PLY file of the C-alpha trace (Angstrom):
ply
format ascii 1.0
element vertex 580
property float x
property float y
property float z
element edge 579
property int vertex1
property int vertex2
end_header
14.11 -9.79 -5.42
17.44 -10.65 -3.48
16.02 -13.74 -2.64
12.70 -16.10 -2.78
11.26 -19.56 -1.80
11.00 -21.84 -4.46
7.60 -22.54 -5.60
8.45 -26.27 -5.03
8.56 -25.65 -1.24
5.27 -23.00 -1.50
3.46 -25.96 -3.16
4.37 -28.67 -1.28
3.56 -26.57 1.93
0.40 -25.64 0.50
-0.31 -29.22 -0.67
-0.20 -30.64 2.99
-1.92 -27.91 4.78
-5.90 -27.97 4.93
-7.00 -24.52 4.84
-10.11 -25.27 7.23
-7.73 -26.71 10.04
-5.78 -23.62 9.98
-9.00 -21.02 9.94
-10.48 -23.12 12.43
-7.59 -21.98 14.87
-8.66 -18.35 14.58
-12.60 -18.87 14.01
-15.48 -21.21 14.94
-16.71 -22.28 11.62
-19.79 -24.07 10.83
-20.87 -26.66 8.48
-22.86 -25.49 5.07
-22.78 -28.01 2.63
-20.19 -29.09 0.80
-18.20 -25.55 2.46
-17.85 -23.91 6.24
-19.18 -20.49 7.03
-18.47 -17.89 9.77
-18.94 -14.16 10.38
-16.10 -12.28 8.88
-13.55 -11.65 10.93
-12.18 -8.69 8.37
-15.32 -6.65 8.73
-18.32 -6.24 10.67
-21.30 -7.93 9.76
-24.27 -10.35 11.71
-24.99 -12.44 8.87
-21.77 -15.12 7.99
-20.89 -14.41 4.61
-17.40 -15.92 5.00
-17.04 -19.25 3.30
-14.18 -21.36 3.41
-14.01 -24.60 0.73
-12.08 -27.51 1.49
-12.58 -28.53 -2.20
-10.69 -25.65 -3.42
-8.75 -24.87 -0.56
-9.70 -21.24 -0.33
-11.54 -18.63 1.51
-13.73 -15.70 0.33
-15.93 -13.01 2.11
-18.73 -12.46 -0.10
-19.82 -8.86 2.09
-16.42 -7.53 2.09
-14.69 -8.91 -1.12
-11.59 -10.51 0.40
-10.56 -13.99 -0.51
-7.52 -15.83 -1.54
-5.76 -19.21 0.06
-4.15 -20.33 3.33
-1.24 -18.15 2.53
-3.79 -14.93 1.79
-5.74 -15.47 5.14
-2.62 -15.93 7.51
-1.59 -12.19 6.10
-4.66 -10.83 6.34
-4.68 -11.99 10.16
-1.22 -11.85 11.15
-0.53 -8.64 9.06
2.73 -10.73 8.00
4.08 -10.97 4.29
3.83 -13.56 1.78
7.28 -15.46 2.59
6.53 -14.86 6.27
3.22 -16.81 6.10
4.64 -19.74 4.13
7.40 -19.93 6.90
4.84 -19.80 9.42
3.05 -23.17 7.65
6.49 -24.87 6.83
7.67 -24.34 10.97
4.15 -26.15 11.78
4.91 -28.94 8.87
8.56 -29.36 9.81
9.02 -28.18 6.10
12.77 -26.81 6.37
12.11 -23.29 4.35
15.57 -22.69 1.94
15.81 -19.27 0.69
17.47 -19.49 -2.78
19.18 -16.20 -4.42
19.38 -14.65 -7.54
23.01 -15.49 -8.99
25.41 -12.24 -8.02
22.86 -10.98 -5.58
23.42 -10.23 -2.01
20.84 -12.41 0.58
18.88 -9.80 2.49
19.63 -11.38 5.26
23.46 -10.40 5.08
22.25 -6.61 4.96
20.02 -7.07 8.09
22.50 -8.46 9.85
25.06 -6.16 8.75
22.41 -3.47 10.34
22.13 -5.43 13.86
26.41 -5.09 14.19
26.03 -1.28 13.35
23.34 -0.77 15.49
24.65 -2.23 18.08
28.37 -0.70 17.78
26.10 2.88 18.02
24.90 1.71 21.44
28.20 1.39 22.58
29.34 4.23 21.36
26.31 6.27 22.94
27.77 4.85 26.52
30.89 6.07 26.14
29.81 9.88 25.01
28.57 12.14 27.64
27.11 15.16 25.56
24.83 12.46 23.56
23.65 10.80 27.00
23.00 14.03 28.54
21.41 15.34 25.51
18.55 12.43 25.83
18.33 12.80 29.24
17.31 16.26 28.96
14.33 15.04 26.16
13.25 12.60 29.29
14.24 9.56 27.43
15.10 6.63 30.27
17.63 4.37 29.77
14.71 1.18 29.48
13.26 3.35 26.60
16.95 4.15 24.77
17.57 0.54 25.18
14.55 -0.94 23.94
14.66 1.75 20.74
18.08 0.52 20.21
19.41 4.15 20.37
22.52 4.66 19.73
25.70 7.45 18.41
27.19 7.97 15.37
31.09 8.83 16.20
33.54 10.52 13.81
34.24 8.67 10.44
37.28 7.53 11.38
35.84 5.55 14.70
33.50 3.44 12.48
35.74 2.57 9.31
38.28 1.32 12.23
35.30 -0.78 13.71
33.98 -1.85 10.51
37.32 -3.48 9.46
38.02 -4.85 12.46
34.65 -6.78 12.14
35.43 -7.50 8.81
32.20 -6.08 7.17
32.48 -5.57 3.58
32.65 -2.23 2.64
30.90 -2.15 -0.49
27.65 -4.26 1.60
27.86 -0.88 3.96
27.85 1.27 0.78
24.81 -0.44 -0.35
23.19 0.31 2.66
23.50 3.75 2.56
26.28 3.39 5.53
29.53 4.33 3.83
30.60 6.74 0.72
33.51 6.67 -1.48
34.99 9.72 -1.47
38.04 11.10 -4.19
40.79 9.15 -1.77
38.63 7.49 0.89
35.58 5.80 2.14
33.83 8.14 5.06
30.59 7.34 7.13
27.25 8.68 6.02
26.34 9.37 9.69
28.79 11.22 11.45
28.43 12.65 15.51
24.83 12.24 15.59
22.40 10.68 17.73
21.16 7.30 15.93
17.77 5.94 15.99
17.51 2.43 14.22
14.63 2.27 11.89
12.83 -1.20 12.22
10.33 -3.59 9.65
6.75 -4.12 11.00
8.59 -7.72 12.24
11.47 -5.99 14.30
13.98 -6.13 11.76
16.63 -3.06 11.61
16.21 -2.06 8.12
17.86 1.29 7.81
18.88 4.39 10.46
17.77 8.02 11.44
20.36 10.60 12.82
20.36 13.81 14.62
22.76 16.39 15.24
23.36 17.71 18.83
23.72 21.32 17.56
22.54 23.61 15.20
24.12 22.48 12.45
22.10 21.10 9.20
20.73 18.98 8.08
18.82 18.48 11.53
17.76 15.25 10.65
19.41 12.76 8.18
17.78 9.61 7.11
19.59 6.55 5.47
18.97 6.62 1.65
17.14 4.31 -0.25
18.76 0.15 0.02
17.84 -3.18 -0.57
16.15 -3.37 2.45
14.89 0.22 3.22
12.29 2.81 1.38
11.72 5.07 3.68
8.47 5.42 1.78
7.27 2.20 2.92
8.04 2.28 6.66
6.17 3.44 9.52
8.90 4.38 12.28
8.05 2.30 15.64
5.28 0.18 14.08
6.94 -3.20 15.41
6.51 -1.62 19.01
2.86 -0.62 18.19
1.41 -2.94 15.66
-0.27 -5.12 18.77
-1.92 -1.62 20.21
-2.86 -0.62 17.17
-4.78 -3.71 16.17
-6.38 -3.80 19.65
-7.71 -0.25 19.36
-7.93 -0.16 15.69
-6.50 3.34 15.83
-2.55 4.82 15.53
-1.55 8.18 16.39
0.50 9.44 13.77
3.01 12.09 14.35
6.20 13.46 12.12
9.32 12.40 13.88
11.68 9.86 15.94
11.36 11.90 19.21
7.95 12.35 19.04
7.24 8.50 18.87
9.21 7.54 21.37
8.34 9.86 23.88
4.72 9.36 23.13
5.07 4.99 23.37
7.28 6.19 26.83
4.16 8.10 28.08
2.23 4.97 27.80
0.47 6.05 24.49
2.04 2.54 22.53
-0.45 2.86 19.42
1.76 5.50 17.58
3.86 5.47 14.83
6.01 8.43 12.65
6.09 8.83 9.01
9.71 9.92 9.06
9.25 13.32 8.42
6.43 15.28 6.89
5.83 13.79 3.76
3.04 10.37 4.69
3.24 8.21 1.27
0.59 6.37 -0.09
2.27 3.43 0.40
2.27 4.55 4.24
-0.83 4.92 4.64
-1.94 1.57 2.77
0.47 0.16 5.98
-1.46 1.93 8.56
-4.68 0.56 7.05
-3.37 -3.07 7.45
-3.92 -2.67 11.08
-6.56 0.58 11.77
-9.34 2.02 11.01
-9.34 5.63 12.39
-5.96 7.98 12.25
-4.93 10.66 14.77
-2.90 12.85 13.32
-0.57 14.77 15.42
1.66 16.12 13.26
3.38 20.19 14.64
0.77 22.91 13.47
3.81 25.06 11.87
3.20 26.02 8.34
5.36 22.83 6.97
3.28 20.75 9.84
-0.08 22.08 8.39
0.96 21.68 4.37
2.16 18.10 5.73
-1.53 17.43 7.24
-3.34 18.64 4.01
-1.20 16.32 2.42
-1.70 13.37 4.62
-5.78 13.87 5.06
-5.69 13.21 0.76
-3.76 10.42 1.21
-5.67 8.58 4.07
-8.90 8.95 2.56
-7.47 7.54 -0.51
-7.02 4.42 2.10
-10.63 4.66 3.62
-9.46 5.37 6.83
-11.68 7.29 9.38
-9.25 10.65 9.92
-9.10 12.75 13.45
-6.69 15.82 13.68
-5.31 16.49 17.43
-4.87 20.17 17.88
-1.40 21.26 19.59
-0.14 24.50 20.52
1.66 26.59 17.61
4.89 25.60 17.52
5.02 22.67 20.03
5.57 19.27 18.36
3.85 16.08 21.01
7.11 15.41 22.60
7.43 18.84 23.65
3.69 18.80 24.67
4.43 15.53 26.78
7.43 17.26 28.25
5.77 20.27 29.33
2.20 19.01 29.67
2.27 14.98 30.13
0.66 12.31 29.31
-2.77 12.51 30.56
-3.51 16.00 29.12
-1.92 14.73 25.37
-5.10 11.89 25.59
-7.42 14.66 26.73
-6.59 16.61 23.38
-6.75 13.28 21.38
-10.31 12.59 22.86
-11.48 16.08 21.37
-9.45 15.60 18.30
-12.04 16.80 15.56
-12.34 15.32 12.06
-10.54 15.95 8.97
-13.31 17.80 7.59
-14.06 20.53 10.51
-10.32 20.79 10.35
-10.04 21.63 6.70
-13.05 24.15 6.99
-11.69 25.68 9.83
-8.41 26.36 8.52
-10.20 28.23 5.43
-12.12 29.98 7.38
-10.09 30.82 10.22
-11.04 33.50 12.26
-13.69 35.50 9.89
-17.32 35.78 11.64
-18.58 37.24 7.81
-18.23 35.66 4.52
-18.31 37.44 1.42
-19.58 35.53 -1.78
-15.49 35.34 -2.73
-14.87 33.98 0.39
-17.20 31.16 0.34
-16.48 30.31 -3.37
-12.72 30.27 -2.44
-13.39 27.66 0.56
-15.53 25.63 -1.80
-12.96 25.15 -4.14
-10.13 24.18 -1.64
-12.70 21.63 -0.19
-14.05 20.02 -3.23
-10.64 17.82 -4.12
-10.67 16.67 -0.77
-14.63 15.77 -0.99
-13.72 13.85 -4.02
-11.73 11.28 -2.48
-14.41 10.47 0.26
-15.56 7.35 -1.32
-18.61 6.32 0.73
-21.71 8.12 -0.78
-23.61 8.47 2.36
-20.60 9.95 4.09
-20.37 12.68 1.14
-23.43 13.20 1.24
-22.91 14.05 5.06
-20.54 16.39 4.46
-22.11 18.56 1.75
-24.68 19.11 4.22
-22.37 20.37 7.00
-20.42 22.45 4.64
-23.44 24.10 3.15
-24.61 24.80 6.51
-21.37 26.05 7.37
-20.94 28.66 4.67
-24.92 29.42 4.83
-25.28 28.31 1.44
-27.94 26.18 -0.51
-27.16 22.13 -0.16
-28.85 21.24 -3.52
-26.88 24.01 -5.17
-23.45 23.15 -3.48
-24.48 19.37 -4.24
-25.02 21.00 -8.07
-21.30 22.60 -8.00
-19.34 19.88 -6.74
-20.68 17.40 -9.47
-19.92 19.99 -12.14
-16.26 19.72 -10.30
-16.37 16.21 -10.75
-17.21 16.13 -14.45
-14.42 18.71 -14.81
-11.63 16.51 -13.18
-12.46 13.44 -15.45
-10.52 12.84 -18.68
-12.28 14.63 -21.86
-13.08 11.89 -23.33
-16.66 11.13 -25.32
-19.15 8.63 -23.25
-18.96 6.46 -26.34
-15.28 5.65 -25.74
-15.77 5.29 -22.02
-18.83 2.71 -23.13
-16.37 1.10 -25.73
-13.83 0.92 -22.89
-16.41 -0.60 -20.01
-17.89 -3.10 -22.36
-14.48 -4.33 -23.38
-13.49 -4.79 -20.13
-16.61 -6.64 -19.33
-15.95 -8.97 -22.17
-11.90 -9.52 -20.74
-13.39 -10.74 -17.36
-15.63 -12.94 -18.79
-12.88 -14.62 -21.07
-10.89 -14.86 -17.96
-13.73 -16.28 -15.85
-13.88 -18.59 -18.31
-9.90 -19.20 -18.62
-10.12 -20.28 -14.66
-13.06 -22.50 -15.33
-11.66 -24.54 -18.00
-8.21 -25.66 -19.55
-9.97 -26.17 -22.47
-10.52 -22.16 -22.68
-7.18 -21.63 -21.81
-5.72 -23.69 -25.01
-8.55 -21.93 -27.25
-6.92 -18.81 -26.19
-3.71 -19.29 -26.72
-4.46 -20.42 -30.15
-6.76 -18.25 -31.22
-5.79 -15.07 -29.14
-2.91 -13.14 -27.77
-3.25 -12.23 -24.19
-1.21 -9.29 -24.37
-3.94 -7.71 -26.16
-5.60 -7.74 -22.96
-6.74 -3.77 -22.55
-6.89 -4.04 -18.71
-3.49 -4.66 -17.11
-5.15 -6.55 -14.28
-6.71 -9.21 -16.46
-3.93 -9.29 -18.70
-1.84 -10.21 -15.94
-3.68 -12.91 -14.54
-4.36 -14.47 -17.96
-0.72 -14.84 -18.69
-0.24 -16.30 -15.41
-3.02 -18.98 -16.49
-1.70 -19.71 -19.40
2.17 -19.92 -17.69
0.56 -22.51 -15.43
-1.54 -24.89 -17.46
1.38 -25.64 -19.89
3.64 -26.71 -17.07
0.90 -28.22 -14.50
-2.67 -28.85 -13.90
-4.47 -25.33 -13.14
-5.25 -24.61 -9.36
-6.88 -21.12 -8.18
-4.55 -21.90 -5.11
-1.26 -21.94 -6.93
-2.39 -19.24 -9.37
-3.06 -16.93 -5.87
0.53 -17.96 -4.70
2.24 -17.01 -7.90
0.53 -13.68 -8.41
0.84 -12.75 -4.54
-1.20 -9.84 -4.79
-4.22 -9.11 -2.61
-6.68 -7.94 -5.33
-5.72 -10.66 -7.32
-6.55 -13.14 -4.68
-9.65 -11.56 -3.76
-10.55 -11.54 -7.43
-10.00 -15.40 -7.94
-11.46 -16.60 -4.87
-14.26 -14.82 -5.74
-14.49 -16.24 -9.16
-13.96 -19.88 -7.85
-16.43 -19.76 -4.83
-19.11 -18.59 -6.61
-22.06 -20.28 -8.26
-20.74 -21.04 -12.01
-22.32 -18.90 -14.25
-21.60 -21.20 -17.35
-22.93 -24.52 -16.17
-25.08 -25.84 -18.86
-23.33 -23.67 -21.56
-20.74 -24.49 -24.47
-17.73 -23.31 -22.61
-15.46 -23.85 -25.76
-18.13 -21.95 -28.12
-18.71 -19.18 -25.90
-14.93 -18.35 -25.64
-14.65 -18.42 -29.36
-17.96 -15.78 -29.67
-15.79 -13.49 -27.26
-12.41 -13.67 -28.91
-14.23 -12.72 -32.05
-15.78 -9.87 -30.37
-12.26 -9.02 -28.65
-10.67 -9.24 -32.29
-13.45 -6.73 -33.87
-12.75 -4.62 -30.79
-9.36 -4.45 -31.57
-9.74 -3.90 -35.61
-11.82 -1.18 -34.79
-9.73 0.76 -32.38
-6.78 0.26 -35.01
-9.48 1.76 -37.81
-10.27 4.82 -35.17
-6.70 5.27 -34.98
-5.89 5.53 -39.07
-8.82 7.86 -39.09
-7.25 10.10 -37.21
-3.73 9.89 -38.58
-5.34 10.53 -42.15
-7.42 14.09 -40.63
-4.24 15.24 -39.45
-1.72 13.84 -42.51
-4.30 16.14 -44.68
-3.68 18.76 -42.48
0.00 18.43 -43.22
0.35 17.74 -46.73
1.92 14.25 -46.28
0.24 12.63 -49.40
2.87 9.56 -49.25
1.97 8.32 -45.26
-1.97 8.70 -46.13
-2.16 6.54 -49.24
-0.37 4.06 -47.20
-3.08 4.21 -44.58
-5.78 4.37 -46.98
-4.90 0.75 -48.08
-4.32 -0.52 -44.53
-7.91 1.20 -43.24
-9.22 -0.90 -46.41
-7.60 -4.09 -45.55
-9.25 -3.73 -41.83
-12.56 -2.95 -42.95
-12.29 -6.03 -45.44
-11.39 -8.13 -42.52
-14.57 -7.12 -40.09
-16.81 -7.68 -43.08
-15.78 -10.94 -43.95
-16.19 -12.08 -40.41
0 1
1 2
2 3
3 4
4 5
5 6
6 7
7 8
8 9
9 10
10 11
11 12
12 13
13 14
14 15
15 16
16 17
17 18
18 19
19 20
20 21
21 22
22 23
23 24
24 25
25 26
26 27
27 28
28 29
29 30
30 31
31 32
32 33
33 34
34 35
35 36
36 37
37 38
38 39
39 40
40 41
41 42
42 43
43 44
44 45
45 46
46 47
47 48
48 49
49 50
50 51
51 52
52 53
53 54
54 55
55 56
56 57
57 58
58 59
59 60
60 61
61 62
62 63
63 64
64 65
65 66
66 67
67 68
68 69
69 70
70 71
71 72
72 73
73 74
74 75
75 76
76 77
77 78
78 79
79 80
80 81
81 82
82 83
83 84
84 85
85 86
86 87
87 88
88 89
89 90
90 91
91 92
92 93
93 94
94 95
95 96
96 97
97 98
98 99
99 100
100 101
101 102
102 103
103 104
104 105
105 106
106 107
107 108
108 109
109 110
110 111
111 112
112 113
113 114
114 115
115 116
116 117
117 118
118 119
119 120
120 121
121 122
122 123
123 124
124 125
125 126
126 127
127 128
128 129
129 130
130 131
131 132
132 133
133 134
134 135
135 136
136 137
137 138
138 139
139 140
140 141
141 142
142 143
143 144
144 145
145 146
146 147
147 148
148 149
149 150
150 151
151 152
152 153
153 154
154 155
155 156
156 157
157 158
158 159
159 160
160 161
161 162
162 163
163 164
164 165
165 166
166 167
167 168
168 169
169 170
170 171
171 172
172 173
173 174
174 175
175 176
176 177
177 178
178 179
179 180
180 181
181 182
182 183
183 184
184 185
185 186
186 187
187 188
188 189
189 190
190 191
191 192
192 193
193 194
194 195
195 196
196 197
197 198
198 199
199 200
200 201
201 202
202 203
203 204
204 205
205 206
206 207
207 208
208 209
209 210
210 211
211 212
212 213
213 214
214 215
215 216
216 217
217 218
218 219
219 220
220 221
221 222
222 223
223 224
224 225
225 226
226 227
227 228
228 229
229 230
230 231
231 232
232 233
233 234
234 235
235 236
236 237
237 238
238 239
239 240
240 241
241 242
242 243
243 244
244 245
245 246
246 247
247 248
248 249
249 250
250 251
251 252
252 253
253 254
254 255
255 256
256 257
257 258
258 259
259 260
260 261
261 262
262 263
263 264
264 265
265 266
266 267
267 268
268 269
269 270
270 271
271 272
272 273
273 274
274 275
275 276
276 277
277 278
278 279
279 280
280 281
281 282
282 283
283 284
284 285
285 286
286 287
287 288
288 289
289 290
290 291
291 292
292 293
293 294
294 295
295 296
296 297
297 298
298 299
299 300
300 301
301 302
302 303
303 304
304 305
305 306
306 307
307 308
308 309
309 310
310 311
311 312
312 313
313 314
314 315
315 316
316 317
317 318
318 319
319 320
320 321
321 322
322 323
323 324
324 325
325 326
326 327
327 328
328 329
329 330
330 331
331 332
332 333
333 334
334 335
335 336
336 337
337 338
338 339
339 340
340 341
341 342
342 343
343 344
344 345
345 346
346 347
347 348
348 349
349 350
350 351
351 352
352 353
353 354
354 355
355 356
356 357
357 358
358 359
359 360
360 361
361 362
362 363
363 364
364 365
365 366
366 367
367 368
368 369
369 370
370 371
371 372
372 373
373 374
374 375
375 376
376 377
377 378
378 379
379 380
380 381
381 382
382 383
383 384
384 385
385 386
386 387
387 388
388 389
389 390
390 391
391 392
392 393
393 394
394 395
395 396
396 397
397 398
398 399
399 400
400 401
401 402
402 403
403 404
404 405
405 406
406 407
407 408
408 409
409 410
410 411
411 412
412 413
413 414
414 415
415 416
416 417
417 418
418 419
419 420
420 421
421 422
422 423
423 424
424 425
425 426
426 427
427 428
428 429
429 430
430 431
431 432
432 433
433 434
434 435
435 436
436 437
437 438
438 439
439 440
440 441
441 442
442 443
443 444
444 445
445 446
446 447
447 448
448 449
449 450
450 451
451 452
452 453
453 454
454 455
455 456
456 457
457 458
458 459
459 460
460 461
461 462
462 463
463 464
464 465
465 466
466 467
467 468
468 469
469 470
470 471
471 472
472 473
473 474
474 475
475 476
476 477
477 478
478 479
479 480
480 481
481 482
482 483
483 484
484 485
485 486
486 487
487 488
488 489
489 490
490 491
491 492
492 493
493 494
494 495
495 496
496 497
497 498
498 499
499 500
500 501
501 502
502 503
503 504
504 505
505 506
506 507
507 508
508 509
509 510
510 511
511 512
512 513
513 514
514 515
515 516
516 517
517 518
518 519
519 520
520 521
521 522
522 523
523 524
524 525
525 526
526 527
527 528
528 529
529 530
530 531
531 532
532 533
533 534
534 535
535 536
536 537
537 538
538 539
539 540
540 541
541 542
542 543
543 544
544 545
545 546
546 547
547 548
548 549
549 550
550 551
551 552
552 553
553 554
554 555
555 556
556 557
557 558
558 559
559 560
560 561
561 562
562 563
563 564
564 565
565 566
566 567
567 568
568 569
569 570
570 571
571 572
572 573
573 574
574 575
575 576
576 577
577 578
578 579
């Protein structure tokens, strides 16, 4: 990490902040015993299940599972990062936030400032270049739009280098940002003689650039390479401008490129973002989910666009988003559609957008009015992977029913075939192994809950067990952090959340902390010792199973010496289990 806010400052802000006061600024809270209640702002409900605890300085919704501390709440509500939430509260309290840097590393702020200077330079170059200006005018962009989106022009390499040297910008920093490369003899600019589209973070900082040629040369589009402030797969172009409209409508129009996003935004369709090409990523899908519940995909309907739409559907389903497809004429992208037919007609097409499932079925069936059994089988096999990503069982049942109707086949038979498909997708382990894994995870979860409840249990775990042996990596990470915190200071759920800084961990910890204590009246230390014995036995049993497999394999290969060693180890492990 290039820069971080010290734990001392984070804890100071946390200690001086009252979560009830902060949440009350956003929600009407009602006293309920020692806690406060409200309707959850993160999902629809009629009965309040959103709890805020002044004692533990936590919140948790027992309806949708979201939870955490005051920083988590601001991150969820304001759609901001952890450092931004810390700064926001720090400013309210008048606590100055200093960002510390790892030794030898460059502050991210320096990179952002360089990008800002370069973007201003590109904007100035656009004003000097008539050819680039004429191209953008032909695309229908107004001067106001170009200024808002900071569109510019990258001149020849020598001009860019001259500017950088004159401004005293470090060439090494420019290389780190992907703006310069070092050739055999000298430096040269990455972007040359291209229209430049700055790429922004959701907060409006310039993190990278995209460039488009003015002629037919290749590549047509070029993006900044990965840098300390830019990762193409984690950014949505235009989100800084559109996030307010997206949040208001709870829906986003997803397009491929810069000009599509800018054209739609200029045309009054403000809830638009671009995926920076045809390859939507899982990170981008999760970013969309932070702001919207529904996605309207408006990719080009050429071969590449159709393939991208299909990939996007699966990723967006994984993010639990509602998906609809806007049908555009083949060979026409959204920008061209608006240029030729106008924004009103695009909105009409958006209103007529079909569900992703109908889109998939139509694509597979095509123009056929009659399907042979082989055709139906092909359609089913093509649709099953997409169906397997649907998380809601009621919705899944509706889609199976719809597919059965479209293909004129028996719904129950189709359901049976889908269950067979799901079984084939699962790892080929025996049910016994699944049971052992599930039991192990449940046992680890109970031990973790005990650790959150009692520092005495934490000391017992540290003495009698090694948390590195946790099978579940999520539980292991939390357990490691609990032990680390207990050594240095009093364990607090809120501080633990600050240390982990993960949404799943925040919800997990707040759920345990604000639920009724399941261990009330039980000897926690003795329970923890019993659990540790079970975990130790399970670990030894797993080692025994592994040794048996090695012995079987060794017998086939004739490895007599190794078999002798393994048998001795196996006998010793069996003795240890019997002695316990």
